[in-house]
PyMOL CGO cylinders between C-alpha atoms (Angstrom):
from pymol import cmd
from pymol.cgo import CYLINDER

trace = [
    CYLINDER, -0.22, -0.15, -0.11, 1.26, 3.77, -0.64, 0.3, 1, 1, 1, 1, 1, 1,
    CYLINDER, 1.26, 3.77, -0.64, 2.58, 5.35, 2.38, 0.3, 1, 1, 1, 1, 1, 1,
    CYLINDER, 2.58, 5.35, 2.38, -0.82, 7.65, 2.53, 0.3, 1, 1, 1, 1, 1, 1,
    CYLINDER, -0.82, 7.65, 2.53, -3.72, 5.69, 2.01, 0.3, 1, 1, 1, 1, 1, 1,
    CYLINDER, -3.72, 5.69, 2.01, -6.87, 7.74, 1.67, 0.3, 1, 1, 1, 1, 1, 1,
    CYLINDER, -6.87, 7.74, 1.67, -10.57, 7.02, 2.36, 0.3, 1, 1, 1, 1, 1, 1,
    CYLINDER, -10.57, 7.02, 2.36, -14.01, 8.56, 2.68, 0.3, 1, 1, 1, 1, 1, 1,
    CYLINDER, -14.01, 8.56, 2.68, -17.67, 7.60, 3.50, 0.3, 1, 1, 1, 1, 1, 1,
    CYLINDER, -17.67, 7.60, 3.50, -20.34, 7.12, 0.62, 0.3, 1, 1, 1, 1, 1, 1,
    CYLINDER, -20.34, 7.12, 0.62, -21.58, 10.73, 0.41, 0.3, 1, 1, 1, 1, 1, 1,
    CYLINDER, -21.58, 10.73, 0.41, -17.77, 12.00, 0.72, 0.3, 1, 1, 1, 1, 1, 1,
    CYLINDER, -17.77, 12.00, 0.72, -18.73, 14.22, 3.41, 0.3, 1, 1, 1, 1, 1, 1,
    CYLINDER, -18.73, 14.22, 3.41, -16.07, 12.67, 5.74, 0.3, 1, 1, 1, 1, 1, 1,
    CYLINDER, -16.07, 12.67, 5.74, -12.57, 11.98, 4.18, 0.3, 1, 1, 1, 1, 1, 1,
    CYLINDER, -12.57, 11.98, 4.18, -9.12, 10.75, 6.08, 0.3, 1, 1, 1, 1, 1, 1,
    CYLINDER, -9.12, 10.75, 6.08, -5.90, 9.94, 5.13, 0.3, 1, 1, 1, 1, 1, 1,
    CYLINDER, -5.90, 9.94, 5.13, -3.89, 7.14, 6.82, 0.3, 1, 1, 1, 1, 1, 1,
    CYLINDER, -3.89, 7.14, 6.82, -0.38, 8.36, 7.44, 0.3, 1, 1, 1, 1, 1, 1,
    CYLINDER, -0.38, 8.36, 7.44, 1.65, 4.88, 7.59, 0.3, 1, 1, 1, 1, 1, 1,
    CYLINDER, 1.65, 4.88, 7.59, 1.33, 1.71, 5.49, 0.3, 1, 1, 1, 1, 1, 1,
    CYLINDER, 1.33, 1.71, 5.49, -1.16, -0.71, 6.42, 0.3, 1, 1, 1, 1, 1, 1,
    CYLINDER, -1.16, -0.71, 6.42, 0.43, -3.72, 7.46, 0.3, 1, 1, 1, 1, 1, 1,
    CYLINDER, 0.43, -3.72, 7.46, -2.49, -5.72, 9.46, 0.3, 1, 1, 1, 1, 1, 1,
    CYLINDER, -2.49, -5.72, 9.46, -5.70, -6.30, 7.83, 0.3, 1, 1, 1, 1, 1, 1,
    CYLINDER, -5.70, -6.30, 7.83, -8.22, -8.60, 9.64, 0.3, 1, 1, 1, 1, 1, 1,
    CYLINDER, -8.22, -8.60, 9.64, -11.76, -10.20, 9.08, 0.3, 1, 1, 1, 1, 1, 1,
    CYLINDER, -11.76, -10.20, 9.08, -13.38, -10.24, 12.16, 0.3, 1, 1, 1, 1, 1, 1,
    CYLINDER, -13.38, -10.24, 12.16, -15.90, -12.80, 13.02, 0.3, 1, 1, 1, 1, 1, 1,
    CYLINDER, -15.90, -12.80, 13.02, -17.20, -11.99, 16.38, 0.3, 1, 1, 1, 1, 1, 1,
    CYLINDER, -17.20, -11.99, 16.38, -21.04, -11.47, 16.64, 0.3, 1, 1, 1, 1, 1, 1,
    CYLINDER, -21.04, -11.47, 16.64, -20.38, -7.87, 17.68, 0.3, 1, 1, 1, 1, 1, 1,
    CYLINDER, -20.38, -7.87, 17.68, -18.56, -7.08, 14.41, 0.3, 1, 1, 1, 1, 1, 1,
    CYLINDER, -18.56, -7.08, 14.41, -21.30, -8.85, 12.62, 0.3, 1, 1, 1, 1, 1, 1,
    CYLINDER, -21.30, -8.85, 12.62, -24.11, -7.08, 14.13, 0.3, 1, 1, 1, 1, 1, 1,
    CYLINDER, -24.11, -7.08, 14.13, -22.65, -3.46, 13.71, 0.3, 1, 1, 1, 1, 1, 1,
    CYLINDER, -22.65, -3.46, 13.71, -21.93, -3.96, 10.08, 0.3, 1, 1, 1, 1, 1, 1,
    CYLINDER, -21.93, -3.96, 10.08, -24.93, -6.04, 9.38, 0.3, 1, 1, 1, 1, 1, 1,
    CYLINDER, -24.93, -6.04, 9.38, -22.51, -8.23, 7.28, 0.3, 1, 1, 1, 1, 1, 1,
    CYLINDER, -22.51, -8.23, 7.28, -21.12, -11.90, 7.83, 0.3, 1, 1, 1, 1, 1, 1,
    CYLINDER, -21.12, -11.90, 7.83, -17.87, -10.35, 8.98, 0.3, 1, 1, 1, 1, 1, 1,
    CYLINDER, -17.87, -10.35, 8.98, -16.18, -7.28, 9.47, 0.3, 1, 1, 1, 1, 1, 1,
    CYLINDER, -16.18, -7.28, 9.47, -12.69, -6.58, 7.54, 0.3, 1, 1, 1, 1, 1, 1,
    CYLINDER, -12.69, -6.58, 7.54, -10.44, -3.88, 9.12, 0.3, 1, 1, 1, 1, 1, 1,
    CYLINDER, -10.44, -3.88, 9.12, -7.13, -2.35, 8.74, 0.3, 1, 1, 1, 1, 1, 1,
    CYLINDER, -7.13, -2.35, 8.74, -5.42, -1.82, 12.15, 0.3, 1, 1, 1, 1, 1, 1,
    CYLINDER, -5.42, -1.82, 12.15, -3.50, 1.46, 12.10, 0.3, 1, 1, 1, 1, 1, 1,
    CYLINDER, -3.50, 1.46, 12.10, -1.92, 3.73, 14.58, 0.3, 1, 1, 1, 1, 1, 1,
    CYLINDER, -1.92, 3.73, 14.58, -4.61, 6.30, 15.93, 0.3, 1, 1, 1, 1, 1, 1,
    CYLINDER, -4.61, 6.30, 15.93, -1.97, 9.21, 15.53, 0.3, 1, 1, 1, 1, 1, 1,
    CYLINDER, -1.97, 9.21, 15.53, -1.81, 8.28, 11.87, 0.3, 1, 1, 1, 1, 1, 1,
    CYLINDER, -1.81, 8.28, 11.87, -5.47, 8.34, 11.05, 0.3, 1, 1, 1, 1, 1, 1,
    CYLINDER, -5.47, 8.34, 11.05, -6.20, 12.12, 10.36, 0.3, 1, 1, 1, 1, 1, 1,
    CYLINDER, -6.20, 12.12, 10.36, -9.83, 13.06, 9.50, 0.3, 1, 1, 1, 1, 1, 1,
    CYLINDER, -9.83, 13.06, 9.50, -9.49, 15.87, 6.66, 0.3, 1, 1, 1, 1, 1, 1,
    CYLINDER, -9.49, 15.87, 6.66, -12.86, 16.65, 5.95, 0.3, 1, 1, 1, 1, 1, 1,
    CYLINDER, -12.86, 16.65, 5.95, -15.92, 16.32, 8.12, 0.3, 1, 1, 1, 1, 1, 1,
    CYLINDER, -15.92, 16.32, 8.12, -14.71, 15.67, 11.30, 0.3, 1, 1, 1, 1, 1, 1,
    CYLINDER, -14.71, 15.67, 11.30, -17.78, 17.31, 13.03, 0.3, 1, 1, 1, 1, 1, 1,
    CYLINDER, -17.78, 17.31, 13.03, -20.05, 14.80, 10.83, 0.3, 1, 1, 1, 1, 1, 1,
    CYLINDER, -20.05, 14.80, 10.83, -18.68, 11.74, 12.75, 0.3, 1, 1, 1, 1, 1, 1,
    CYLINDER, -18.68, 11.74, 12.75, -20.97, 10.19, 15.10, 0.3, 1, 1, 1, 1, 1, 1,
    CYLINDER, -20.97, 10.19, 15.10, -19.94, 7.80, 18.01, 0.3, 1, 1, 1, 1, 1, 1,
    CYLINDER, -19.94, 7.80, 18.01, -21.81, 4.83, 19.00, 0.3, 1, 1, 1, 1, 1, 1,
    CYLINDER, -21.81, 4.83, 19.00, -20.65, 3.12, 22.48, 0.3, 1, 1, 1, 1, 1, 1,
    CYLINDER, -20.65, 3.12, 22.48, -20.71, -0.41, 21.23, 0.3, 1, 1, 1, 1, 1, 1,
    CYLINDER, -20.71, -0.41, 21.23, -19.41, -1.88, 24.54, 0.3, 1, 1, 1, 1, 1, 1,
    CYLINDER, -19.41, -1.88, 24.54, -17.80, -0.48, 27.56, 0.3, 1, 1, 1, 1, 1, 1,
    CYLINDER, -17.80, -0.48, 27.56, -14.53, -0.81, 25.70, 0.3, 1, 1, 1, 1, 1, 1,
    CYLINDER, -14.53, -0.81, 25.70, -15.46, -0.25, 22.05, 0.3, 1, 1, 1, 1, 1, 1,
    CYLINDER, -15.46, -0.25, 22.05, -16.77, 2.45, 19.92, 0.3, 1, 1, 1, 1, 1, 1,
    CYLINDER, -16.77, 2.45, 19.92, -17.80, 2.62, 16.53, 0.3, 1, 1, 1, 1, 1, 1,
    CYLINDER, -17.80, 2.62, 16.53, -17.38, 6.11, 14.54, 0.3, 1, 1, 1, 1, 1, 1,
    CYLINDER, -17.38, 6.11, 14.54, -19.56, 6.83, 11.36, 0.3, 1, 1, 1, 1, 1, 1,
    CYLINDER, -19.56, 6.83, 11.36, -20.70, 9.39, 9.15, 0.3, 1, 1, 1, 1, 1, 1,
    CYLINDER, -20.70, 9.39, 9.15, -23.86, 10.92, 10.46, 0.3, 1, 1, 1, 1, 1, 1,
    CYLINDER, -23.86, 10.92, 10.46, -25.11, 11.71, 7.03, 0.3, 1, 1, 1, 1, 1, 1,
    CYLINDER, -25.11, 11.71, 7.03, -24.96, 8.85, 5.05, 0.3, 1, 1, 1, 1, 1, 1,
    CYLINDER, -24.96, 8.85, 5.05, -24.26, 6.05, 8.04, 0.3, 1, 1, 1, 1, 1, 1,
    CYLINDER, -24.26, 6.05, 8.04, -20.85, 4.82, 6.50, 0.3, 1, 1, 1, 1, 1, 1,
    CYLINDER, -20.85, 4.82, 6.50, -18.69, 3.25, 9.34, 0.3, 1, 1, 1, 1, 1, 1,
    CYLINDER, -18.69, 3.25, 9.34, -15.08, 4.69, 9.12, 0.3, 1, 1, 1, 1, 1, 1,
    CYLINDER, -15.08, 4.69, 9.12, -13.29, 3.32, 12.32, 0.3, 1, 1, 1, 1, 1, 1,
    CYLINDER, -13.29, 3.32, 12.32, -13.67, 1.58, 15.48, 0.3, 1, 1, 1, 1, 1, 1,
    CYLINDER, -13.67, 1.58, 15.48, -11.92, 2.14, 18.73, 0.3, 1, 1, 1, 1, 1, 1,
    CYLINDER, -11.92, 2.14, 18.73, -11.43, -0.60, 21.43, 0.3, 1, 1, 1, 1, 1, 1,
    CYLINDER, -11.43, -0.60, 21.43, -9.69, 0.26, 24.79, 0.3, 1, 1, 1, 1, 1, 1,
    CYLINDER, -9.69, 0.26, 24.79, -8.09, -3.06, 24.84, 0.3, 1, 1, 1, 1, 1, 1,
    CYLINDER, -8.09, -3.06, 24.84, -5.90, -1.91, 22.09, 0.3, 1, 1, 1, 1, 1, 1,
    CYLINDER, -5.90, -1.91, 22.09, -4.58, 1.39, 23.08, 0.3, 1, 1, 1, 1, 1, 1,
    CYLINDER, -4.58, 1.39, 23.08, -3.04, 3.57, 20.37, 0.3, 1, 1, 1, 1, 1, 1,
    CYLINDER, -3.04, 3.57, 20.37, -4.85, 1.49, 17.83, 0.3, 1, 1, 1, 1, 1, 1,
    CYLINDER, -4.85, 1.49, 17.83, -7.92, 2.09, 15.61, 0.3, 1, 1, 1, 1, 1, 1,
    CYLINDER, -7.92, 2.09, 15.61, -9.59, -0.18, 13.31, 0.3, 1, 1, 1, 1, 1, 1,
    CYLINDER, -9.59, -0.18, 13.31, -10.48, 1.23, 9.95, 0.3, 1, 1, 1, 1, 1, 1,
    CYLINDER, -10.48, 1.23, 9.95, -13.21, -0.35, 7.80, 0.3, 1, 1, 1, 1, 1, 1,
    CYLINDER, -13.21, -0.35, 7.80, -11.30, -1.28, 4.45, 0.3, 1, 1, 1, 1, 1, 1,
    CYLINDER, -11.30, -1.28, 4.45, -14.91, -0.38, 2.77, 0.3, 1, 1, 1, 1, 1, 1,
    CYLINDER, -14.91, -0.38, 2.77, -14.31, 3.12, 3.41, 0.3, 1, 1, 1, 1, 1, 1,
    CYLINDER, -14.31, 3.12, 3.41, -10.88, 3.12, 1.66, 0.3, 1, 1, 1, 1, 1, 1,
    CYLINDER, -10.88, 3.12, 1.66, -10.41, 4.92, -1.49, 0.3, 1, 1, 1, 1, 1, 1,
    CYLINDER, -10.41, 4.92, -1.49, -8.79, 1.78, -3.01, 0.3, 1, 1, 1, 1, 1, 1,
    CYLINDER, -8.79, 1.78, -3.01, -9.99, -1.05, -0.90, 0.3, 1, 1, 1, 1, 1, 1,
    CYLINDER, -9.99, -1.05, -0.90, -8.64, -3.68, -3.14, 0.3, 1, 1, 1, 1, 1, 1,
    CYLINDER, -8.64, -3.68, -3.14, -4.95, -2.92, -1.92, 0.3, 1, 1, 1, 1, 1, 1,
    CYLINDER, -4.95, -2.92, -1.92, -6.04, -3.88, 1.53, 0.3, 1, 1, 1, 1, 1, 1,
    CYLINDER, -6.04, -3.88, 1.53, -5.67, -7.65, 1.67, 0.3, 1, 1, 1, 1, 1, 1,
    CYLINDER, -5.67, -7.65, 1.67, -6.72, -9.69, 4.85, 0.3, 1, 1, 1, 1, 1, 1,
    CYLINDER, -6.72, -9.69, 4.85, -4.10, -12.00, 6.21, 0.3, 1, 1, 1, 1, 1, 1,
    CYLINDER, -4.10, -12.00, 6.21, -6.05, -13.62, 8.75, 0.3, 1, 1, 1, 1, 1, 1,
    CYLINDER, -6.05, -13.62, 8.75, -9.59, -14.40, 10.42, 0.3, 1, 1, 1, 1, 1, 1,
    CYLINDER, -9.59, -14.40, 10.42, -10.29, -13.90, 14.20, 0.3, 1, 1, 1, 1, 1, 1,
    CYLINDER, -10.29, -13.90, 14.20, -12.96, -15.10, 16.39, 0.3, 1, 1, 1, 1, 1, 1,
    CYLINDER, -12.96, -15.10, 16.39, -13.46, -18.19, 14.04, 0.3, 1, 1, 1, 1, 1, 1,
    CYLINDER, -13.46, -18.19, 14.04, -15.76, -19.84, 16.59, 0.3, 1, 1, 1, 1, 1, 1,
    CYLINDER, -15.76, -19.84, 16.59, -18.49, -17.28, 15.67, 0.3, 1, 1, 1, 1, 1, 1,
    CYLINDER, -18.49, -17.28, 15.67, -17.82, -17.62, 11.83, 0.3, 1, 1, 1, 1, 1, 1,
    CYLINDER, -17.82, -17.62, 11.83, -20.95, -18.73, 9.93, 0.3, 1, 1, 1, 1, 1, 1,
    CYLINDER, -20.95, -18.73, 9.93, -20.34, -22.15, 8.44, 0.3, 1, 1, 1, 1, 1, 1,
    CYLINDER, -20.34, -22.15, 8.44, -20.75, -21.21, 4.82, 0.3, 1, 1, 1, 1, 1, 1,
    CYLINDER, -20.75, -21.21, 4.82, -18.06, -18.50, 4.67, 0.3, 1, 1, 1, 1, 1, 1,
    CYLINDER, -18.06, -18.50, 4.67, -15.39, -21.16, 4.27, 0.3, 1, 1, 1, 1, 1, 1,
    CYLINDER, -15.39, -21.16, 4.27, -17.28, -22.01, 0.98, 0.3, 1, 1, 1, 1, 1, 1,
    CYLINDER, -17.28, -22.01, 0.98, -18.08, -18.50, -0.29, 0.3, 1, 1, 1, 1, 1, 1,
    CYLINDER, -18.08, -18.50, -0.29, -15.74, -18.98, -3.31, 0.3, 1, 1, 1, 1, 1, 1,
    CYLINDER, -15.74, -18.98, -3.31, -17.35, -21.85, -4.44, 0.3, 1, 1, 1, 1, 1, 1,
    CYLINDER, -17.35, -21.85, -4.44, -20.73, -20.00, -5.17, 0.3, 1, 1, 1, 1, 1, 1,
    CYLINDER, -20.73, -20.00, -5.17, -21.59, -18.72, -8.82, 0.3, 1, 1, 1, 1, 1, 1,
    CYLINDER, -21.59, -18.72, -8.82, -20.15, -15.55, -9.39, 0.3, 1, 1, 1, 1, 1, 1,
    CYLINDER, -20.15, -15.55, -9.39, -21.74, -12.67, -11.51, 0.3, 1, 1, 1, 1, 1, 1,
    CYLINDER, -21.74, -12.67, -11.51, -20.14, -9.45, -12.69, 0.3, 1, 1, 1, 1, 1, 1,
    CYLINDER, -20.14, -9.45, -12.69, -23.49, -7.65, -11.87, 0.3, 1, 1, 1, 1, 1, 1,
    CYLINDER, -23.49, -7.65, -11.87, -26.81, -8.33, -10.43, 0.3, 1, 1, 1, 1, 1, 1,
    CYLINDER, -26.81, -8.33, -10.43, -28.20, -11.21, -12.25, 0.3, 1, 1, 1, 1, 1, 1,
    CYLINDER, -28.20, -11.21, -12.25, -31.63, -10.76, -14.05, 0.3, 1, 1, 1, 1, 1, 1,
    CYLINDER, -31.63, -10.76, -14.05, -32.72, -14.17, -13.24, 0.3, 1, 1, 1, 1, 1, 1,
]
cmd.load_cgo(trace, "trace")
């Protein structure tokens, strides 16, 4: 990844830059991550909190207290989740890779909380694939 990775929410009201290489990308299968994303798992890039700079729309970020240790930060206009903070990991924040301008460059290297993984996730690559939503 480039030294300065950029990202934004869907409506581009919140924009950010990560001022370090992203070295750790993880798929989290815990039930909390599944619930807060509405997805089968959450894919996050773990970065130093001092190297995540919100460059636009900092006043538009809403925080939700997930647990006593974890907060979710998202755009108050479009709802895009931008990053999470977990007090168990001081100095780190978890940026959701879907908010990166080039999410394809952030390749996961591990799955965590696999005891909560949906059984079908391991076979997801065997499903039919379509370039767009199929008509039938």
